[in-house]
N, C-alpha and C positions, 0 to 999 in steps of 0.2 A: 397546557400540554395537550398534545394531540390524542385523539381517542384511539384505542387499539384497532388496528387494521386500517387507519386513515392516513393520509399523507400530511406530515407536519412541514415546517419550513425547510429543513434539511434532511429529515429522517423518516422513514416509514417504519412504524412499529408493528410487530407481529402480535397476535393475541396473548393476552396475559394468562397467567397460570389460573385455572378455575376450580379444579377439583382439590380436595384436601390433600391427596397424594401429590399433586403437582406442586402445591405450596410447601409441603414438607421437604419435597426434593429440592427445590429451588431456594428455600430460605433457611434450611436447617432446623426445622421443627414445625414451623408454621404458627404456633401460638403467639409468638412475638410479631409476626406479620398481621395477624387478625386483630392483636391488642393494639397495635400501633396505627396501622393503616386502613383496616376495613372500616367503612362507613364513613370515612373522611375523604376530602378532596386531596389529591397528592399534587403540590405545588413545584415539585422538584422538576429540574430539567432532564433528569436521567429517567430511563425507563424503569418501571417496577420490575421486581423479580419475575423471571419467566418471559419477559419481553426482550427482544433483541432488535436492534437497528438493522437495516439491511446492509449498511456499510460495514458493521461488524461481521456479519456473516461471510463477507468477502475475505476477511483475514483470519477467521477461525480455521484452525487446522487440526482437530481432534481425531485424526485418522490413525489411531493406535489400534493394535491387535487386541482382539477380545479374548482374553486368556481364560475366561470361564466358559468359553464356547464347548460344546460337546466334542467337537473335532480335535480342538487343541487338548482338551483333557485326556482323550483317547490316545493322542500321540504322546503326551508325556508319560502316560502309564506304561506305554509299550517300550520306552527307553530303558535299556539295561543299566546296570551300575556302571559298567565300563564306559558307556556313553555319557552318563552324568559326570564321571571323573574326567573324561576327555574335554567336555564342555567347560568344566571348572579350570582345568589346565590352561586351555586356550584363553579364557578370559583373564586369568592371572598373567599369562605370557604376554598378551596384548597390552594390558595395563602397564606392565613392567616396561615394555619398549616404548610405549607412548610416553611414559614418564622420562625414560633415557633421552628420546628425541626431543622432547620439550626442553631438558636440560641443556642439550647440545646446541640447540637453536638459541637459548638465552645466552649461553657462554659466547657463542659467535657474534651475537648482537652487542653484547658488552665490549668484546674485543675490538670490534669494528668502530664503535663509539669512541673508545679511547684512542685509536689510531687517528680517527678524524679530528678529535680534539687535540692531540699531540700535533698533527700537521698544521692545524689553524693556529695554534699559539707559536710553534717554530716560525712559521711564515711572518707572523706579526712581530715576534722578538727580533728577527733579522731586520726587518724594516725600522723597528725602533732604534737599533744599533746603528743603521745607516742615516737615520734623522738625527742622531746625536754627533755623528761625525760630520754632518752638514752636507752630505751628498745628496739627500732627498728632502724635499720641502716638509715643513711641519704639518702633522695632521694626515698624513698619507697612510701611517700604520692604523690610525683609527678607521679611515675609509676602508682599508683592506679588511680588518677585523669585522666591520659591518657587513662588507660585500661577501666575505666567505660565509658568515652566518646566513645571509639572504640566499646564497646559493644552495646551502644545506637545506633550508626551508622549503625553497622551490623543488629541490630534488624530491623531497617527501611529499609536497602538495600536489604537484602537477599529475602524477599517476592517479591519485584519487580523484582530481577533478575530471580528467579526461579518459582514463581507462576504466575505473570502476567506481562511481560515486557511492556504492553501497558500502565500501570499506571505510567510510569517514566514521570516526569515533573510535573509542576504545575497543568495543566489541563485547565487553562482559554483559552489559545490559541487553544487547541485541541477542546474545547467546542464551541468557535466561529466558527471553521471550520465545525463541525457537524451541527450547527445551519445555516450555510450558504449552506448546502447541500452536503458537501464533504464526502464520506463514510471513516470512520476510522474503521478498523476491531477491534474488541473486545473492543472498547472504552465504551460502554454504558453497560457493564456487571457489574454483582455484584462483581465479583473478582477484577475489575479494580477499 
């Protein structure tokens, strides 16, 4: 393992926690860290508590407001009860309309999926009927079924590939990362 401050094969490590306060902060108490790791060589590939790789610093985004700052505490104390009620009402109002809009979008998606499925099966059933009558060669309905499915898949995949690659995936894991403070480039844009 690379020594603190030296350059390893792919990572540069920052200095480790040295004081007892740093150890308590970084390990949740410090006694377990001292009991298990102090005085021994650490053969793990990951840095010790208190060390961060330079690559990790590029993606950390803990840029949250400090709510314990004196300026913020003075601002909160200066708010009247009417302002607190107004803030609470606006939050509830926004939560309600976010829920309603998500429900409407979900309903629209379900409706569109049903319509596309009905269109696909109606086209294939018409081709099957024509195959039974002998007016079309056998197997054309299967080919149409396959081609319609392929066109649906390409319609969904091509915008992801050519318009915004960050929109690949389900989005739940990515959103959890963003809410935990990890910066994901282009994740919260309209195109994504």
